C-alpha positions, 0 to 999 in steps of 0.5 A: 561436238558436245562437251560436258563440263566437269563438276570441278569447273562448275563452281567457276562458272558465273551466270547472271540474269537480265529481264526480258521486255516482258519482265521475264528473267533471262539467263546470261552466260558468255554473252548468250541469253537463255529462257526458262522453258521447263521447271521441276521441284529441283531444277529449271531448264533454260534454252538459248533464246535464238530461234532454232538453237538447241543449246540448254543449261540446267540451274537449281531452283536458287538459280545456281548452275548445275550443267547441261549440254554445252555445244557451240551455238550455231550463231554468234553472240551479240554482246551489244544487245545484252548491254542494251538489255542491262541499261534498259533494265536498270532504267526500269528498276530505278523508275520503279523505286524513284519518282524523278522523271524518267528522262532524267533516269535515262540520261544518268544511266546512259552517261554512267554505263560502260558500253561500247559505241556500237551499244550506244548507236542501237540504244533506244532513245529516251522517247522510245523507251518512255512507253513501256517504262512509264506503263511499269511505273503506273502500276506501283504509283498512286492512282490519280485522285478523282477529286482535291481531297487525297493524301500525298505520299511522303516521297512526293513531299520531298525533292530528289535530295530528300529535303522538303518540297511541299511548303503548304497544304491548306484546305481553304473551303470545301472542295478548295485546296492550296498546295504550294511547293518550294525548297528552302533554297529556292525561297532563299533565292526569291527573298534575295531577288530584287526583281521577280517574275510572275506567271501562272497557267489555268489550261495546264492545271491538274485535274480538280485544281485551278491556278491561283496567285497566293502571295500572303503565305510567301511573305509570312514564310519570309518572316519566319526565316528572318528575311524581309520579302520586298522586291524592287520590281515585280513583273506579271501578267494583266490578271484583274485579281493580281494587280490590287493584291500587289499593290497591297502587299508590296506598296513600295515595289514597281509593278510592271505588266508583261509586254508580251501579254500587253500586245496579246491583249490588243490583238485579242481585242482586234479579233474580238472586234472582228477586225482580223481580216483588216489586220491581215489584208490592210497594211495601213491598219496593220501598222497602226495597230502594231504602233499602238502596241509599240507604245509600250516601248515608247518613253513614258512622257511621249506615250500621250502624244504618240497616241494622238498621232496614231489617232490622227492617222487613223482617221485618215483610214477609209471607213475608220476601221481603227475607231472602235479599237482606239476607244477600247484602248483609251478606256482601258489602258491610257489611265494606267500607263505606268503598268504597261510601259516597260521603256525603262525595264531591263527585261520587258517580258516574263516569257522566261518565267512562262517558258519555265512553267511550261517546262515544269507542267510537262515534266510533271506529266512525264513522271 
């Protein structure tokens, strides 16, 4: 049986709105959702979104409730789905207004939302909700540049807390641009740290940019802040452009090469010499190769004798498969033992730095 709402009760009816997956407004009343299926110059006609349900409402063009038929719905309400829509809408609204990663917005909104356990169980995961939110965000964020000459919007020059994050933006030469990002707090931590780890990435660099090390600017920044940037220990990979710069800029610092990158360089040479099959199938060859890599963990004064022992054992192998590898090692590594020998280091790799670099680059792509 239909019941008509008295005009005196209309003022007490509170309606609200949520967005559909396609961005259309849905009217919410008593945990039921209605979609607008007709408009006139003075009214909007709303019908329950449940297939086959004929309950409808009227509002004026300013979305004020006017009335309409209000029979009982022929289906139960679903407040949990309404809550899911409300949370999704809040996440999407923030994603369009803020530039922090969508995954962080998701975590913040789901943790502070007052939702039931049932709603939490059916709420899409961050991974599931990401594509639709990212697609909407792409329509409002700046287009990806097609060269290195572009203007950086002010929002992208600052961290989430509003403080400066873009430290330097310099054109070094034609089609060469340097961008350095660091907050004041990060710089203070860097200048106070007795040990620093250095690493970079080339393969994941943004289009039109390549990774470079730039130490001089950081030293200048330290002077401007009244601090001395003179780390006791520096650990990096073995890039040829880095080593002389570190010796020049930090002559009193002890520079170590990462043990992981040392082993990686040795194995790449094994591959380069065509010995990968021997490494996989010949246990004696593989053991000597690993002993060669383990020289980095030996006490400094024992490295030469240990290398000679490896060389003697290698001479006993049929067909001398170690000969070229040992010549390479002797030529390229034995004269810089103090760089790659990490036996005295508390931390022997910069993998923690490399892992953080990977996470950072991944998060950048997930904005």
